[in-house]
C-alpha positions as CSV (number, residue, x, y, z in Angstrom):
1,M,0.0,0.0,0.0
2,S,1.4,3.4,-0.9
3,D,2.0,6.2,1.6
4,N,-0.7,8.2,-0.2
5,A,-3.3,5.4,0.2
6,T,-2.3,5.0,3.8
7,S,-2.6,8.6,4.7
8,R,-5.9,8.9,2.8
9,R,-7.4,5.9,4.6
10,R,-6.4,7.2,8.0
11,D,-8.6,10.2,7.7
12,F,-11.7,8.8,9.4
13,G,-13.2,12.3,9.5
14,S,-13.2,12.6,5.7
15,I,-16.5,13.3,3.9
16,W,-16.5,9.9,2.2
17,E,-15.8,8.0,5.4
18,R,-18.6,9.8,7.1
19,F,-21.2,9.6,4.4
20,Y,-20.6,6.5,2.3
21,P,-23.1,4.4,4.2
22,L,-25.8,7.0,3.4
23,I,-24.8,7.3,-0.2
24,I,-24.7,3.6,-0.8
25,T,-28.0,3.2,1.0
26,M,-29.7,5.8,-1.2
27,V,-28.4,4.2,-4.4
28,A,-29.3,0.7,-3.3
29,V,-32.8,1.6,-2.1
30,L,-33.6,3.5,-5.4
31,M,-32.3,0.5,-7.4
32,L,-34.3,-2.0,-5.4
33,L,-37.5,0.1,-5.6
34,F,-37.4,1.4,-9.1
35,I,-35.3,-1.1,-11.1
36,V,-35.9,-4.4,-9.3
37,G,-39.5,-3.4,-8.3
38,L,-39.3,-4.5,-4.7
39,R,-42.7,-3.9,-3.0
40,P,-44.3,-5.0,0.3
41,T,-46.6,-7.2,-1.6
42,V,-43.8,-9.3,-3.1
43,E,-43.9,-13.0,-2.2
44,N,-41.8,-13.9,0.9
45,V,-41.3,-10.3,2.0
46,D,-42.1,-11.5,5.5
47,K,-39.1,-13.8,5.4
48,M,-36.9,-10.8,4.4
49,V,-38.2,-8.9,7.4
50,D,-37.5,-11.9,9.7
51,A,-34.0,-12.2,8.3
52,S,-33.5,-8.5,8.9
53,I,-34.5,-8.9,12.5
54,N,-32.0,-11.8,12.9
55,I,-29.2,-10.0,11.2
56,S,-29.8,-6.8,13.1
57,S,-29.8,-8.5,16.4
58,I,-26.5,-10.2,15.7
59,L,-24.8,-7.0,14.4
60,I,-26.2,-4.9,17.3
61,G,-24.6,-7.5,19.7
62,F,-21.3,-7.4,17.8
63,N,-21.2,-3.6,17.8
64,G,-22.1,-3.4,21.5
65,A,-19.5,-5.9,22.4
66,L,-16.9,-4.1,20.3
67,L,-17.8,-0.8,22.0
68,G,-17.4,-2.5,25.4
69,I,-14.0,-3.9,24.5
70,I,-12.7,-0.6,23.1
71,I,-13.8,1.2,26.3
72,S,-12.3,-1.4,28.6
73,V,-8.9,-1.4,26.8
74,Q,-8.6,2.3,25.8
75,D,-6.0,3.0,28.5
76,K,-3.7,0.2,27.3
77,P,-0.5,1.3,25.5
78,L,-1.5,-0.2,22.1
79,M,-4.9,1.5,22.2
80,K,-3.3,4.8,23.1
81,K,-1.0,4.5,20.1
82,I,-3.9,3.6,17.8
83,F,-6.1,6.4,19.1
84,G,-3.2,8.7,18.8
85,S,-3.3,8.3,15.1
86,V,-7.0,8.4,14.5
87,K,-9.9,10.4,15.9
88,K,-11.4,8.4,18.7
89,E,-14.6,10.5,18.7
90,E,-15.2,9.5,15.0
91,I,-14.9,5.8,15.7
92,F,-17.3,6.0,18.7
93,S,-19.7,8.0,16.5
94,F,-19.6,5.4,13.8
95,I,-20.3,2.6,16.3
96,R,-23.1,4.6,17.9
97,Q,-24.7,5.2,14.4
98,A,-24.6,1.5,13.7
99,I,-26.2,0.6,17.0
100,I,-28.9,3.2,16.7
101,S,-29.7,2.3,13.1
102,G,-29.9,-1.4,14.2
103,F,-32.5,-0.6,16.9
104,M,-34.4,1.5,14.3
105,T,-34.3,-1.5,12.0
106,L,-35.8,-3.7,14.6
107,I,-38.6,-1.1,15.4
108,S,-39.3,-0.5,11.7
109,A,-39.4,-4.3,11.0
110,S,-41.9,-4.7,13.9
111,T,-44.0,-1.9,12.5
112,L,-43.9,-3.4,9.0
113,Y,-45.5,-6.6,10.2
114,V,-48.7,-4.7,10.7
115,F,-48.7,-3.6,7.1
116,I,-47.3,-6.7,5.3
117,K,-49.3,-8.0,2.4
118,T,-51.7,-5.1,2.4
119,I,-52.0,-2.8,-0.6
120,S,-52.2,0.6,0.9
121,T,-50.1,3.8,1.1
122,P,-49.0,3.2,4.7
123,S,-47.7,-0.2,3.7
124,Y,-45.5,1.3,1.0
125,Y,-44.2,4.0,3.3
126,A,-43.5,1.5,6.1
127,F,-41.7,-0.8,3.6
128,N,-39.6,2.0,2.1
129,I,-38.6,3.2,5.6
130,W,-37.7,-0.3,6.8
131,L,-35.7,-0.9,3.6
132,F,-33.8,2.3,3.9
133,I,-33.0,1.9,7.6
134,F,-32.0,-1.8,7.2
135,I,-29.6,-1.1,4.3
136,Y,-28.2,1.9,6.2
137,F,-27.6,-0.3,9.2
138,L,-25.8,-2.9,7.1
139,T,-23.5,-0.3,5.5
140,S,-22.8,1.5,8.8
141,S,-22.0,-1.8,10.4
142,Y,-19.7,-2.7,7.5
143,R,-17.9,0.7,8.1
144,V,-17.3,-0.2,11.8
145,I,-15.9,-3.6,10.9
146,D,-13.8,-2.2,8.1
147,I,-12.3,0.4,10.4
148,L,-11.6,-2.2,13.1
149,M,-9.9,-4.5,10.6
150,Y,-7.8,-1.5,9.4
151,L,-6.8,-0.6,12.9
152,L,-5.8,-4.1,13.7
153,S,-3.7,-4.4,10.6
154,L,-1.6,-1.3,11.2
155,K,2.0,-2.3,11.0
156,D,3.6,1.0,11.9
157,I,2.3,1.0,15.5
158,Q,5.1,-0.1,17.8
159,I,4.9,-0.4,21.5
160,D,8.0,0.6,23.4
161,P,8.9,-1.8,26.2
162,P,8.4,-0.5,29.7
163,Q,11.3,1.3,31.3
164,T,13.0,-0.8,33.9
165,E,15.7,0.0,36.4
166,V,18.9,-2.1,36.3
167,L,19.7,-3.3,39.8
168,S,23.2,-3.1,41.1
169,R,24.7,-6.3,42.6
170,E,24.3,-4.9,46.1
171,K,20.7,-4.1,45.6
172,E,20.0,-7.5,44.1
173,E,21.6,-9.3,47.1
174,E,19.7,-7.1,49.5
175,L,16.4,-8.0,47.8
176,K,17.2,-11.7,47.8
177,K,17.8,-11.5,51.5
178,Q,14.7,-9.5,52.1
179,Y,12.3,-11.5,49.9
180,G,14.1,-14.8,49.5
181,R,12.8,-18.1,50.9
182,S,13.5,-18.1,54.6
183,K,12.1,-21.5,55.3
184,Q,11.6,-24.6,53.3
185,I,8.2,-25.2,51.8
186,T,7.0,-28.7,52.5
187,P,4.3,-30.3,50.4
188,N,0.9,-30.8,52.0
189,K,0.4,-34.4,52.9
190,N,-3.3,-34.2,51.9
191,T,-2.5,-33.2,48.3
192,P,-2.0,-35.9,45.7
């Protein structure tokens, strides 16, 4: 990978990085609705909604676990190095967007069940909203996974070993006397 590609990819605050899930979602929804002709009255649309609920639940769990892991290890030296090279707020914002859109997918899918297989204006609106939110959720979850994989593959992040003090011979002998074994340890007769 060239230096230019590396520096371009590291800009998580770029316009493309922030908006590509929305752009891809709009293009995909327009294609599905107007070119493919996807409608709420299509056969097996209820199975699509069921699948979206399952996929959303799994990805919400993944994004939530990822957020918990990042929060719990953010003070570690490796994470400090990683977050030193990227905007931590942007990454948390991307994860938050994915989780929120996942819950919105679940809510819109539940609402869509009321209108499935009916030929009415509300059913078309509910279907279009569900489709938009679901595809946005998929693309925003992809963005989170893509960024995570990128961060984990960084080769230029080096962690310096901790600074240790070299002990003099006298200090070493003093510590051995102070913390060394003063009595013999005998095995417990009850243990095998």
